C-alpha positions as CSV (number, residue, x, y, z in Angstrom):
1,M,0.0,0.0,0.0
2,L,1.1,3.5,-0.7
3,K,2.4,5.2,2.4
4,A,2.1,9.0,2.9
5,C,4.4,10.5,0.3
6,A,6.7,13.3,1.3
7,C,5.1,15.7,-1.1
8,S,2.0,16.3,-3.1
9,P,3.2,17.2,-6.6
10,K,1.5,20.0,-8.4
11,P,0.5,19.4,-12.0
12,Q,3.1,21.4,-14.1
13,P,4.8,20.9,-17.4
14,S,8.3,19.3,-17.6
15,R,10.5,17.6,-20.0
16,L,9.9,13.9,-20.7
17,S,12.0,11.7,-18.4
18,N,12.4,8.0,-18.0
19,R,14.0,8.0,-14.6
20,R,12.4,6.4,-11.6
21,T,11.8,8.4,-8.4
22,R,11.5,7.0,-5.0
23,R,9.2,8.6,-2.4
24,D,8.9,6.4,0.7
25,D,7.1,3.3,-0.6
26,C,5.8,5.1,-3.7
27,T,7.9,4.4,-6.8
28,V,6.9,6.1,-10.0
29,T,8.6,6.9,-13.3
30,T,8.4,10.6,-13.8
31,T,7.1,11.5,-17.2
32,S,5.0,14.3,-18.5
33,S,3.9,16.0,-21.6
34,T,4.3,19.7,-22.4
35,Q,0.7,20.2,-21.5
36,A,-0.6,17.8,-18.9
37,P,-4.4,17.3,-18.5
38,D,-6.1,19.6,-16.0
39,L,-6.5,17.4,-12.9
40,T,-8.9,19.9,-11.4
41,Q,-11.5,18.4,-13.8
42,W,-10.8,14.9,-12.3
43,P,-12.3,13.5,-9.1
44,P,-10.4,14.4,-5.9
45,L,-7.5,12.0,-5.0
46,S,-6.0,11.6,-1.5
47,T,-2.6,13.2,-0.8
48,E,-1.1,9.7,-0.3
49,R,-2.0,8.7,-3.9
50,S,-1.5,12.0,-5.7
51,A,2.1,11.3,-6.8
52,A,1.1,8.0,-8.3
53,G,-2.0,9.4,-9.8
54,Q,-0.2,12.2,-11.5
55,A,2.5,9.8,-12.8
56,L,-0.2,7.6,-14.3
57,V,-2.0,10.6,-15.9
58,E,1.2,12.0,-17.3
59,W,2.2,8.7,-18.8
60,A,-1.2,8.3,-20.5
61,A,-1.2,11.9,-21.8
62,T,2.3,11.7,-23.3
63,T,2.5,10.7,-27.0
64,N,6.3,10.6,-27.3
65,A,7.2,7.5,-29.3
66,A,10.2,6.9,-27.0
67,L,8.0,6.3,-24.0
68,P,7.1,2.7,-23.3
69,R,3.6,1.8,-24.4
70,L,3.1,-0.5,-21.3
71,C,2.5,0.9,-17.9
72,L,2.6,-1.5,-15.0
73,L,0.8,-0.7,-11.8
74,R,2.4,-2.6,-9.0
75,G,1.9,-2.9,-5.2
76,G,1.0,-5.2,-2.4
77,R,-2.4,-6.5,-1.4
78,S,-4.8,-3.7,-0.5
79,S,-2.2,-1.0,-1.4
80,G,-4.8,1.1,-3.2
81,K,-4.2,-0.1,-6.8
82,S,-7.9,-0.7,-7.5
83,H,-8.8,2.7,-6.0
84,L,-6.2,4.4,-8.2
85,L,-7.4,2.6,-11.3
86,A,-11.0,3.5,-10.6
87,W,-10.0,7.1,-10.1
88,F,-8.1,7.1,-13.4
89,L,-10.9,5.5,-15.3
90,T,-13.4,8.0,-13.9
91,G,-11.4,11.0,-14.8
92,A,-9.8,9.8,-18.1
93,A,-12.8,10.6,-20.2
94,S,-12.4,14.3,-19.4
95,D,-9.5,14.6,-21.8
96,P,-9.1,12.9,-25.2
97,A,-5.4,12.3,-24.5
98,T,-6.3,9.9,-21.6
99,T,-9.5,8.3,-22.9
100,V,-9.6,4.6,-22.0
101,H,-11.1,2.5,-24.9
102,A,-11.5,-0.7,-23.0
103,A,-11.2,-1.7,-19.3
104,V,-11.6,-5.4,-18.4
105,P,-11.1,-6.6,-14.9
106,A,-9.0,-9.8,-15.2
107,Q,-9.5,-11.4,-11.8
108,G,-10.8,-15.0,-12.3
109,M,-10.8,-14.5,-16.1
110,I,-9.3,-16.6,-18.8
111,T,-7.8,-15.4,-22.1
112,D,-10.9,-15.9,-24.2
113,A,-13.2,-14.2,-21.7
114,I,-11.0,-11.1,-21.6
115,A,-10.9,-11.0,-25.4
116,W,-14.7,-11.4,-25.6
117,E,-15.3,-8.4,-23.3
118,M,-12.5,-6.3,-24.8
119,G,-13.9,-6.9,-28.2
120,R,-17.4,-5.8,-27.0
121,Q,-16.0,-2.6,-25.5
122,L,-14.0,-1.8,-28.6
123,G,-17.0,-2.2,-30.8
124,Y,-16.1,-5.4,-32.6
125,G,-18.3,-7.8,-30.7
126,P,-17.1,-10.9,-28.7
127,L,-14.1,-12.3,-30.5
128,P,-11.4,-14.9,-29.8
129,P,-7.9,-13.6,-29.1
130,H,-6.5,-14.0,-32.6
131,R,-9.5,-12.3,-34.3
132,L,-9.4,-9.6,-31.7
133,R,-5.8,-8.8,-32.6
134,E,-6.8,-8.7,-36.3
135,H,-9.5,-6.2,-35.6
136,V,-7.3,-4.1,-33.4
137,A,-4.6,-4.1,-36.1
138,A,-7.1,-2.6,-38.5
139,D,-8.5,0.0,-36.0
140,P,-7.4,3.5,-36.9
141,R,-7.7,4.7,-33.4
142,A,-4.8,5.1,-30.9
143,L,-6.0,2.7,-28.3
144,L,-5.5,2.8,-24.5
145,L,-6.4,-0.4,-22.7
146,L,-6.9,-1.0,-19.0
147,L,-6.4,-4.4,-17.5
148,P,-6.9,-4.5,-13.7
149,D,-5.9,-7.5,-11.6
150,L,-3.9,-9.4,-14.2
151,H,-2.0,-11.1,-11.4
152,L,-5.3,-12.6,-10.2
153,A,-6.4,-13.9,-13.5
154,G,-6.7,-17.6,-14.4
155,R,-9.3,-20.3,-13.9
156,G,-9.8,-24.0,-14.1
157,P,-7.7,-27.1,-13.2
158,A,-4.3,-26.2,-12.0
159,D,-2.6,-28.3,-14.6
160,Q,-4.2,-26.4,-17.5
161,P,-2.8,-23.2,-19.1
162,D,-6.0,-21.3,-18.5
163,S,-5.3,-21.5,-14.7
164,N,-2.3,-19.2,-15.1
165,S,-2.3,-15.5,-16.0
166,Q,0.9,-16.1,-18.1
167,K,-1.3,-17.5,-20.8
168,I,-3.2,-14.2,-21.0
169,V,0.2,-12.4,-21.3
170,D,1.4,-14.7,-24.1
171,E,-1.8,-15.0,-26.2
172,L,-3.4,-11.6,-25.7
173,V,-1.4,-8.9,-24.0
174,L,1.9,-9.2,-25.9
175,P,0.4,-9.7,-29.3
176,L,-1.7,-6.5,-28.8
177,L,1.3,-4.5,-27.5
178,Q,3.2,-5.5,-30.7
179,L,0.9,-3.1,-32.5
180,P,2.3,0.4,-32.5
181,H,-1.0,2.2,-31.8
182,V,-1.8,0.2,-28.7
183,R,-0.9,1.2,-25.1
184,A,-2.0,-0.5,-21.9
185,V,-2.2,0.1,-18.2
186,I,-1.9,-3.3,-16.4
187,E,-2.2,-4.1,-12.8
188,T,0.3,-6.8,-11.8
189,G,0.4,-6.6,-8.0
190,E,3.7,-8.0,-6.6
191,A,3.9,-10.5,-9.4
192,T,6.8,-10.4,-12.0
193,L,4.4,-10.5,-14.9
194,L,5.7,-8.4,-17.9
195,A,8.6,-7.2,-15.8
196,D,11.0,-8.1,-18.6
197,E,9.1,-6.0,-21.1
198,D,10.0,-2.3,-21.8
199,H,7.6,-0.6,-19.4
200,H,6.8,2.5,-17.3
201,E,6.1,1.7,-13.7
202,V,3.9,3.0,-10.9
203,D,4.6,1.2,-7.7
204,L,2.3,1.7,-4.6
205,G,4.6,-0.3,-2.3
206,G,3.9,-3.4,-0.2
207,L,2.0,-2.2,2.8
208,P,-1.7,-1.9,3.1
209,F,-3.1,1.6,2.6
210,P,-4.3,3.1,6.0
211,G,-8.0,2.5,6.5
212,V,-8.3,-0.3,4.0
213,E,-9.3,-3.7,5.5
214,L,-7.8,-6.8,4.0
215,T,-10.5,-9.0,2.5
216,D,-11.1,-12.6,3.6
217,D,-10.0,-15.0,0.9
218,T,-11.3,-18.1,2.6
219,Q,-12.6,-20.5,0.0
220,L,-15.9,-22.2,0.7
221,S,-16.4,-25.8,0.0
222,V,-18.9,-27.2,-2.6
223,A,-21.2,-28.3,0.2
224,A,-21.1,-24.9,1.9
225,L,-21.8,-23.1,-1.4
226,R,-24.6,-25.5,-2.3
227,A,-26.2,-24.9,1.1
228,T,-26.8,-21.2,0.1
229,I,-28.7,-22.2,-3.1
230,P,-32.5,-22.5,-2.8
231,A,-33.9,-25.9,-4.0
232,T,-37.1,-27.5,-5.2
233,P,-38.9,-29.9,-2.9
234,D,-37.2,-32.8,-4.7
235,G,-33.7,-31.2,-4.1
236,R,-33.0,-29.6,-7.5
237,P,-31.1,-26.3,-7.2
238,I,-33.0,-23.2,-8.3
239,W,-30.0,-21.4,-9.9
240,S,-32.0,-18.3,-10.8
241,Q,-32.4,-17.6,-7.1
242,A,-28.9,-18.5,-6.0
243,P,-26.5,-15.8,-4.6
244,S,-24.2,-14.6,-7.3
245,H,-21.1,-15.6,-5.4
246,S,-22.4,-19.2,-5.2
247,R,-23.2,-19.3,-8.9
248,D,-19.8,-17.9,-9.8
249,H,-17.6,-20.0,-7.6
250,I,-19.2,-23.4,-7.0
251,L,-17.6,-24.9,-10.0
252,D,-14.2,-23.5,-9.0
253,A,-14.6,-25.1,-5.6
254,A,-15.4,-28.4,-7.2
255,V,-12.4,-28.2,-9.5
256,D,-10.0,-27.1,-6.8
257,A,-11.2,-30.0,-4.5
258,G,-10.7,-32.5,-7.3
259,D,-14.4,-33.4,-6.9
260,R,-15.0,-34.9,-10.4
261,R,-18.5,-36.0,-9.5
262,A,-19.6,-32.5,-8.5
263,V,-18.0,-31.0,-11.6
264,S,-19.8,-33.5,-13.9
265,S,-23.1,-32.9,-12.0
266,L,-22.8,-29.1,-12.5
267,L,-22.0,-29.4,-16.2
268,A,-24.9,-31.7,-16.7
269,D,-27.3,-29.3,-15.1
270,P,-28.9,-26.9,-17.8
271,G,-29.9,-24.5,-15.0
272,F,-26.2,-24.1,-14.0
273,L,-25.2,-23.7,-17.6
274,L,-27.5,-20.7,-17.8
275,H,-26.5,-19.1,-14.6
276,G,-23.0,-20.2,-13.8
277,S,-19.7,-18.4,-14.5
278,V,-19.0,-18.6,-18.2
279,A,-15.3,-18.3,-17.6
280,A,-15.3,-21.1,-15.1
281,I,-17.3,-23.4,-17.3
282,T,-15.1,-22.6,-20.3
283,A,-12.0,-23.4,-18.4
284,A,-13.3,-26.6,-16.9
285,L,-14.4,-27.8,-20.4
286,R,-11.0,-27.1,-21.8
287,S,-9.5,-29.8,-19.6
288,P,-9.5,-33.2,-21.3
289,T,-10.0,-34.8,-17.9
290,T,-13.3,-33.1,-17.3
291,K,-16.2,-35.4,-17.9
292,A,-19.0,-33.5,-19.8
293,P,-22.3,-34.5,-21.4
294,D,-22.1,-35.5,-25.1
295,G,-22.0,-32.5,-27.4
296,L,-21.5,-29.9,-24.6
297,R,-18.0,-28.9,-25.6
298,P,-18.9,-27.8,-29.2
299,I,-22.1,-26.2,-28.0
300,W,-20.2,-24.2,-25.4
301,E,-17.4,-23.1,-27.7
302,Q,-20.1,-21.6,-30.0
303,V,-22.3,-20.0,-27.4
304,A,-19.9,-18.9,-24.6
305,P,-18.7,-15.6,-26.3
306,Q,-22.3,-14.4,-26.3
307,L,-23.3,-15.9,-22.9
308,S,-20.4,-14.0,-21.3
309,S,-22.3,-10.7,-21.7
310,V,-23.8,-9.6,-18.4
311,E,-26.5,-7.7,-20.2
312,H,-28.5,-10.8,-21.3
313,S,-31.7,-11.7,-19.6
314,D,-32.4,-15.3,-18.4
315,S,-34.7,-15.8,-21.4
316,Q,-32.1,-14.5,-23.9
317,R,-29.4,-16.7,-22.4
318,A,-31.8,-19.6,-22.8
319,A,-32.6,-18.7,-26.4
320,L,-28.8,-18.6,-27.2
321,L,-28.0,-21.9,-25.5
322,H,-31.0,-23.5,-27.1
323,A,-30.0,-22.3,-30.5
324,A,-26.5,-23.7,-30.1
325,S,-27.7,-27.0,-28.8
326,L,-30.1,-27.6,-31.7
327,G,-29.0,-30.6,-33.8
328,V,-26.2,-31.3,-31.2
329,S,-27.9,-32.2,-27.9
330,P,-31.6,-33.1,-28.3
331,S,-32.0,-33.4,-24.5
332,L,-30.5,-30.0,-23.8
333,S,-32.5,-28.3,-26.6
334,K,-35.7,-29.9,-25.4
335,Y,-35.1,-28.8,-21.8
336,L,-34.4,-25.2,-22.9
337,R,-37.2,-24.8,-25.5
338,P,-40.0,-23.6,-23.1
339,L,-37.9,-20.9,-21.6
340,A,-36.4,-19.9,-25.0
341,E,-39.8,-19.6,-26.6
342,Q,-40.7,-17.0,-23.9
343,H,-38.1,-14.7,-25.5
344,H,-38.8,-12.4,-28.5
345,W,-36.9,-14.9,-30.7
346,S,-36.1,-18.6,-30.6
347,A,-34.3,-21.0,-32.9
348,T,-36.2,-23.5,-35.0
349,W,-33.4,-25.4,-36.7
350,A,-29.7,-25.2,-37.2
351,Q,-27.0,-26.7,-39.4
352,H,-23.8,-25.9,-37.4
353,G,-20.6,-26.2,-39.4
354,R,-22.3,-26.1,-42.8
355,P,-21.0,-22.9,-44.3
356,A,-23.3,-20.8,-46.5
357,S,-22.0,-18.0,-48.8
358,A,-25.4,-16.7,-50.1
359,Q,-29.1,-17.5,-49.9
360,V,-32.4,-16.5,-51.3
361,Q,-36.1,-17.2,-50.5
362,L,-37.8,-18.4,-53.7
363,P,-41.1,-16.9,-54.7
364,Q,-44.4,-18.8,-54.7
365,G,-43.4,-20.9,-51.7
366,G,-40.5,-22.5,-53.6
367,G,-38.4,-22.9,-50.5
368,L,-34.9,-21.7,-49.7
369,V,-31.8,-21.8,-52.0
370,V,-28.4,-21.7,-50.3
371,S,-25.0,-21.6,-51.9
372,D,-22.1,-23.4,-50.2
373,L,-18.5,-22.2,-50.4
374,L,-18.0,-24.2,-53.6
375,G,-20.8,-22.5,-55.4
376,R,-23.2,-25.4,-55.3
377,L,-26.9,-24.4,-55.0
378,H,-28.8,-26.4,-52.5
379,Q,-32.6,-26.3,-52.0
380,H,-33.8,-26.4,-48.4
381,D,-37.1,-26.9,-46.7
382,P,-37.5,-23.6,-44.8
383,A,-39.5,-25.3,-42.0
384,T,-36.8,-27.9,-41.1
385,G,-33.7,-26.8,-42.9
386,A,-33.4,-30.2,-44.6
387,R,-31.9,-30.3,-48.1
388,T,-34.5,-31.2,-50.7
389,G,-32.4,-31.0,-54.0
390,M,-29.9,-29.0,-56.0
391,L,-30.1,-26.4,-58.8
392,P,-27.7,-26.3,-61.7
393,A,-25.0,-23.6,-61.4
394,P,-21.8,-22.8,-63.4
395,T,-18.9,-24.7,-61.8
396,A,-16.6,-21.7,-61.5
397,L,-19.2,-19.5,-59.7
398,R,-18.7,-18.4,-56.1
399,P,-21.9,-16.6,-55.2
400,S,-21.9,-13.7,-52.7
401,G,-25.6,-12.8,-53.3
402,I,-28.6,-14.2,-55.1
403,A,-31.9,-12.8,-56.3
404,A,-34.7,-15.0,-57.7
405,S,-37.5,-14.3,-60.2
406,S,-38.9,-17.8,-60.1
407,T,-38.0,-21.2,-58.7
408,D,-35.7,-21.8,-61.8
409,A,-34.5,-18.4,-62.6
410,L,-31.8,-16.8,-60.5
411,L,-29.5,-13.7,-60.8
412,I,-26.3,-14.4,-59.0
413,L,-23.6,-11.9,-57.9
414,D,-20.2,-13.7,-57.6
415,E,-17.4,-12.7,-55.3
416,A,-15.5,-11.1,-58.2
417,G,-18.3,-8.6,-58.7
418,A,-20.0,-10.0,-61.9
419,L,-23.6,-10.8,-62.3
420,H,-24.7,-14.2,-63.8
421,P,-28.2,-15.3,-64.9
422,V,-29.0,-18.9,-64.1
423,T,-32.2,-20.1,-65.8
424,A,-33.7,-23.4,-66.9
425,D,-34.6,-22.1,-70.3
426,E,-31.8,-20.2,-72.0
427,D,-34.2,-18.8,-74.6
428,G,-37.0,-17.8,-72.4
429,L,-38.1,-14.4,-71.1
430,A,-36.3,-14.9,-67.8
431,A,-33.0,-15.5,-69.5
432,T,-33.5,-12.4,-71.6
433,V,-34.4,-10.2,-68.6
434,L,-31.8,-11.4,-66.3
435,G,-29.2,-11.5,-69.1
436,H,-29.9,-7.9,-69.9
437,I,-29.4,-6.9,-66.2
438,A,-26.1,-8.7,-66.0
439,S,-25.0,-7.1,-69.3
440,H,-26.0,-3.6,-68.3
441,H,-23.9,-3.7,-65.1
442,G,-21.1,-5.5,-66.8
443,Q,-20.8,-2.7,-69.4
444,A,-21.2,0.0,-66.8
445,S,-18.3,-1.6,-64.7
446,L,-16.0,-1.7,-67.8
447,T,-16.9,1.9,-68.8
448,T,-16.6,3.7,-65.5
449,G,-14.6,1.4,-63.3
450,T,-16.7,2.5,-60.3
451,Q,-20.1,0.9,-60.9
452,Q,-19.1,-2.7,-60.2
453,P,-21.9,-4.5,-58.3
454,T,-21.0,-5.1,-54.7
455,A,-24.3,-6.3,-53.3
456,I,-27.7,-7.7,-54.5
457,G,-30.9,-8.2,-52.6
458,S,-34.5,-9.2,-53.6
459,C,-38.0,-8.7,-52.4
460,P,-39.7,-11.8,-50.9
461,H,-43.1,-10.7,-52.1
462,S,-42.5,-9.5,-55.6
463,P,-40.0,-10.0,-58.5
464,L,-37.9,-7.0,-57.7
465,A,-34.1,-6.9,-57.1
466,A,-31.9,-4.1,-55.9
467,I,-28.2,-3.9,-56.8
468,G,-25.7,-1.8,-55.0
469,D,-22.4,-0.8,-56.5
470,A,-18.9,0.5,-55.6
471,N,-19.9,4.1,-56.3
472,G,-22.6,4.1,-53.6
473,C,-25.4,3.9,-56.1
474,V,-28.4,1.6,-55.7
475,H,-30.4,0.3,-58.8
476,L,-33.9,-1.2,-58.6
477,W,-34.9,-3.7,-61.3
478,S,-37.9,-5.9,-62.2
479,L,-36.8,-9.5,-62.6
480,T,-39.8,-10.5,-64.8
481,E,-40.3,-7.5,-67.1
482,Y,-37.8,-6.2,-69.6
483,R,-36.7,-2.6,-68.7
484,P,-33.8,-0.9,-70.6
485,V,-32.5,0.8,-67.5
486,P,-33.1,0.5,-63.8
487,Q,-34.4,3.1,-61.4
488,S,-31.2,4.3,-59.8
489,S,-30.1,6.7,-57.1
490,R,-26.8,7.7,-55.5
491,V,-27.7,6.8,-51.9
492,H,-24.2,6.5,-50.4
493,T,-20.8,8.1,-50.7
494,Q,-19.1,4.7,-50.0
495,P,-19.4,1.3,-51.7
496,V,-22.6,-0.6,-50.8
497,T,-22.1,-3.6,-48.6
498,A,-25.7,-5.0,-48.4
499,V,-29.1,-4.2,-49.9
500,T,-32.7,-5.3,-49.7
501,C,-35.9,-4.2,-51.3
502,L,-39.6,-4.4,-50.3
503,Q,-42.8,-3.8,-52.2
504,L,-45.8,-2.8,-50.1
505,S,-48.8,-3.4,-52.4
506,E,-51.4,-1.9,-50.1
507,V,-49.8,1.5,-50.5
508,E,-48.2,0.9,-53.9
509,L,-44.7,1.8,-52.7
510,D,-41.3,0.3,-53.2
511,F,-38.6,0.7,-50.6
512,V,-34.9,0.0,-50.8
513,V,-32.7,-0.3,-47.8
514,S,-28.9,-0.3,-48.3
515,A,-25.8,-0.1,-46.2
516,A,-22.3,1.1,-47.0
517,L,-18.7,0.9,-45.9
518,D,-19.0,3.9,-43.7
519,G,-21.4,2.0,-41.4
520,S,-24.5,4.0,-42.7
521,L,-27.9,2.4,-43.3
522,H,-30.2,4.3,-45.6
523,L,-33.9,4.0,-46.5
524,W,-35.0,5.0,-50.0
525,D,-38.7,5.3,-50.9
526,T,-38.4,5.0,-54.6
527,S,-41.2,7.5,-55.2
528,Q,-38.9,10.3,-54.0
529,A,-35.3,11.0,-53.3
530,P,-33.5,9.0,-50.7
531,M,-33.6,10.2,-47.1
532,G,-30.7,12.5,-46.3
533,T,-30.4,11.2,-42.7
534,P,-29.3,7.6,-42.3
535,L,-31.7,5.2,-40.7
536,D,-28.7,4.2,-38.6
537,Q,-25.0,4.6,-38.6
538,R,-22.6,2.7,-36.3
539,P,-18.8,2.1,-36.1
540,A,-19.4,-1.4,-37.6
541,L,-20.3,-2.8,-41.0
542,V,-23.6,-4.2,-42.2
543,T,-22.9,-7.6,-43.7
544,A,-26.4,-8.6,-44.7
545,L,-29.9,-7.2,-45.0
546,A,-33.4,-8.7,-45.3
547,S,-36.9,-7.3,-45.2
548,A,-40.5,-8.5,-45.3
549,A,-44.1,-7.3,-45.0
550,T,-45.4,-9.1,-41.9
551,P,-48.8,-9.0,-40.0
552,I,-47.4,-6.2,-37.8
553,G,-46.0,-4.2,-40.7
554,P,-42.8,-4.0,-42.7
555,V,-39.8,-5.4,-40.8
556,L,-36.1,-4.9,-41.6
557,A,-33.3,-7.1,-40.3
558,A,-29.6,-6.0,-40.5
559,A,-26.7,-8.1,-39.6
560,W,-23.6,-6.2,-38.4
561,D,-20.0,-7.4,-38.1
562,D,-19.9,-6.9,-34.4
563,Q,-22.2,-9.9,-34.1
564,E,-25.5,-8.2,-33.7
565,I,-28.7,-8.3,-35.7
566,H,-30.8,-5.2,-35.5
567,L,-34.6,-5.5,-36.2
568,W,-36.6,-2.4,-37.2
569,H,-40.3,-1.9,-37.5
570,L,-40.1,0.5,-40.4
571,M,-43.4,2.3,-39.8
572,N,-42.9,3.2,-36.2
573,G,-39.1,3.0,-35.9
574,T,-38.9,0.7,-32.9
575,A,-35.8,-1.5,-32.9
576,R,-34.6,-4.7,-31.2
577,V,-31.1,-6.1,-31.0
578,L,-30.4,-9.8,-31.3
579,P,-27.0,-11.4,-30.5
580,L,-25.5,-13.4,-33.3
581,L,-24.1,-16.9,-32.7
582,Y,-22.8,-17.0,-36.3
583,R,-20.8,-14.7,-38.4
584,C,-23.4,-13.6,-40.9
585,N,-23.1,-12.8,-44.6
586,S,-26.6,-13.6,-45.8
587,L,-30.2,-13.2,-44.4
588,T,-33.7,-14.1,-45.5
589,L,-36.9,-13.0,-43.8
590,T,-40.4,-14.4,-44.4
591,S,-43.7,-12.8,-43.8
592,T,-44.3,-15.0,-40.8
593,G,-41.1,-13.8,-39.1
594,Q,-38.7,-16.6,-39.8
595,L,-35.2,-15.2,-40.1
596,T,-32.5,-17.5,-41.7
597,I,-28.9,-16.6,-40.9
598,G,-26.1,-17.9,-43.1
599,G,-22.3,-17.5,-42.9
600,P,-19.0,-19.3,-42.7
601,D,-20.0,-21.0,-39.4
602,G,-23.3,-22.5,-40.6
603,L,-26.9,-22.0,-41.3
604,Q,-29.6,-21.3,-38.8
605,A,-33.3,-20.3,-38.7
606,I,-34.9,-18.4,-35.8
607,Q,-38.5,-17.5,-35.3
608,L,-39.3,-13.9,-34.3
609,N,-42.1,-13.3,-31.9
610,L,-43.7,-10.6,-34.0
611,D,-46.1,-9.5,-31.3
612,Q,-43.2,-8.7,-29.0
613,L,-41.6,-6.7,-31.8
């Protein structure tokens, strides 16, 4: 703990220095920028901590490339480290130079859990460590990360890497610090973590701060923790009513005690899977010696990133776990179905691990057509997901989008940006119409070099298709009537990433919704000019769009690359957010509210509760 320092430094400019200064038990590296943040705008800090506080602020505010990008906060137990970090986090937002972009407490966490939460806070969604680094590498911001209690990280069996915080250093911290625009403040206590790395240091000493009581670290047994959990008359735990400490630590207690029977019993309990610690369950399942129900490991690997969010309700957690268990664990999915169906969405079928690159809902009840990664076109029963046949397709085609004018006439956008008609009758009207559309855009791409198609979407209720291009324009076509040119409009200033169209026959209006690389989402009523204000704009990309006229009105679904689906009721503007289990590059939406999600991780259908929307 930091003892009373001999002086309380005044915030004043000085030259950058890398020397360490010793004040009683307070060791800091004195650094400052030519214009330090105004600490009068920050919360008050005690005299005993003021030297360390200013040192931390000056390091964060200094942009000199010679300064280490790693700051270690060291000190003994209850020395005031957490208080200092809380003070810094509270005040840091008052100055752009000290803004913290992600702060993830590491105590009891494993590498994946820290990456999931850091990805959420940075706006990428929950990502595994390697994908988090890829996103951070592409992020144009100069990022400041805060990682309290790294020395207390780790979970699971002692013989597994996840039990040691060194794994977090090796697989997450060091890879991120290799990126020149990333800096980090990391609390390491009295541990030697990262001591060999080039770093700035703030040391609060080894003695407890006056007035701070040491906490009792006594570990309760499995039996003692279970005794705190309410139970049904027949003895089954009621996890939703259990104290949070008991839910979070009972599996740890069983693992630490080597009680394999208790571990297996907890992992076989669906209620515990819904309410227990996601990090603890993940760490336990990573151990090959842990006995788990059949199928639980792949289910958990898929669902854990989303379940780790503290914002989900019980019914949302049930809906997520039910969706991941479909087709993998019939008993678990059956158990969870009643609770999942109380939510505003629930999964109806899933084909995990069967990648999909594009999909389209055929007109006249013709079912669902899905392209796999090899360009093969499979027909599916929308109610069950079962494959019912195949459609012929050119062998070299790699679809990124599909529109359909009939059950045997498709317009396909391949990943190279070319349009291809696929029809049963090469001399029929459909071949003429679709061929003209493909030829029109092919010639425009060659002529201007900026009108190459980048997205295609269709209307589930009428033979319309919308095509977005690299110039930010959107073009509306009829797929059954020959038209020399489309109805076109410059909707975006950036290339279009996704597009959908919707015809509302009762009001005789056609709508086009499109998204672009700048994260904007625009609505275009084709009877007038596009709306100047985006329907939405976020620091993420829309990867797929779908729309449909439903009994409650027109509904739009947008999949974003931060693993969220946003649903809009287009007439009243209300919106819902759905967490995504899959990376999504294609969507279809039916008038009854069935949303089919496709991407490199598989294909899945969920039923929206339209009344709740």
